[in-house]
N, C-alpha and C positions, 0 to 999 in steps of 0.2 A: 108669398112666393116672390122670389128675387126677380128683378127686372132683367131681361136678357142683355140689356146694355150695361148693366152693372157687372163688369168682368174685372178680374184681377190678372194682371200680366205676370209673367215669370219673374221679372225684376222685383216686383212688389213682394212676391212670395219669398224670394231669396232674402230681401231686406227683413221681412217678418220672421223668417227662420233665424237669421242672424241675431235679431233682437231677442227672440226667445232663448237662444243659446247663451247670449251674453247676460241676459237677465238671470238665468239659472246659474251661470258662472259667478255672477255677483252674489247671489244668495248663498252659494256654496262657500265663496270667500268669506262672507259674513259669518256663517256658521263656524267655519274653521277658526277665524280670528277670535270669536267669542270663546270658543272651546279652549284656545291657547291662553286666554285670560282666566280660565277656570270657571266660566259661567256659560249658561245656555244663550242661544240667540234670542230667545224670548225675554230673558233677563236683561240682555243688552237693549232690546227694543223698549222694554218697560222703562228703563232708566232714560233712554233717549226721549221718550214721550213725556217724561216729567218736565222736560225743558222745552216743550213744543209751543208753549203759549206766551205771546209777547207780554212783557210787563210783570211776569211772575216766574218763580223758580220751582213750581210744583204743578201737579195735575190731580184731578179727582180719579177715583177708581173707574167711574163711568166714562170719563174722557179717555182714559187709557184703554178701556175695553173697546171703545169706538175706534181708536187708532189701530188697535191690534185686530179689529174685526173678530172679537172673541166674546164669549158669554161672560156675563158679570161674575158668576160664581167661579169660573176658571181664573179670571184675573185676580179675584180676592185670594185664591190659593197661590197664584204666582207672586203677588205682593207679599204674602206670608213667607214664601221661600226666600225672596229678596231681603226681607227684613231679618230673617234668621241668619242670612249670609252677611249681614252688616252693610248692605248696599243702600237701603232706603229706610225711611221712618214714616210711620203714620202719624198724622196730627189732626185733631178735630178742627174743623173749619171755624173760623171766628165770625163768619157771616151767615153760615147756614149749618145749624147743628145736625142736620141729617147727613151732611157730607163729610168725608174724610179726605184730607189732602195727603198726597204722597210726595215726600221730600227726599232728595238725594242726600246721603251721608258722605263724608269725606272720601271713604274708600270707594263708594259708588261713583263719585265724581271723577276720581283718578282713573278708574277703569273706563268710564264713559269717554273721557278725553283721549285716552290712548286709542280706544277703538274708533272714535270719530276721526282722528288723524289718519289712521290706517284706511278708513273708508273714503277719504277725501278724493284721492285720484281715481279710485274705482267708480265713484259716482260721476266724476267728470267723463270718464270713458263711456259709461252707460248713457249719459245725457247725449253724447254724440250719436250713439246708435239709435236712440229714441228719435232724435231729429231726422236721421236718415230714413228710418222706417216710416215715420209719419209723412214723409215726402214721397213715399212709394219706391224708395231706392234710387231716386234720381239724384 
């Protein structure tokens, strides 16, 4: 049960509402931008997550699944669709034969770079809203 002293003021609710609105607007922007590139937002995210780990240019299927918060079998199917589209390539791991590395191909890198540039200012705007909402709208 909530402590009666744990109240939320209207200003905080307004900031939280604005955050949710801007987050959804960002997601919509991302979906539209990916679609304009001829891919799905999940394909964009998969390509982005292949570049998420310092010191390497690839990710495993399980790492991508964790980043996407998705089931492994669904990510395997997504990788297959990206591979068929010429965006990524599977490579057996040289250190662990049980794992498969997902690498960007040139076409995937070009799409990813274009989309990442488009997202840059959107992310900055969203960061400002996050900061405001975390301060309770103050």
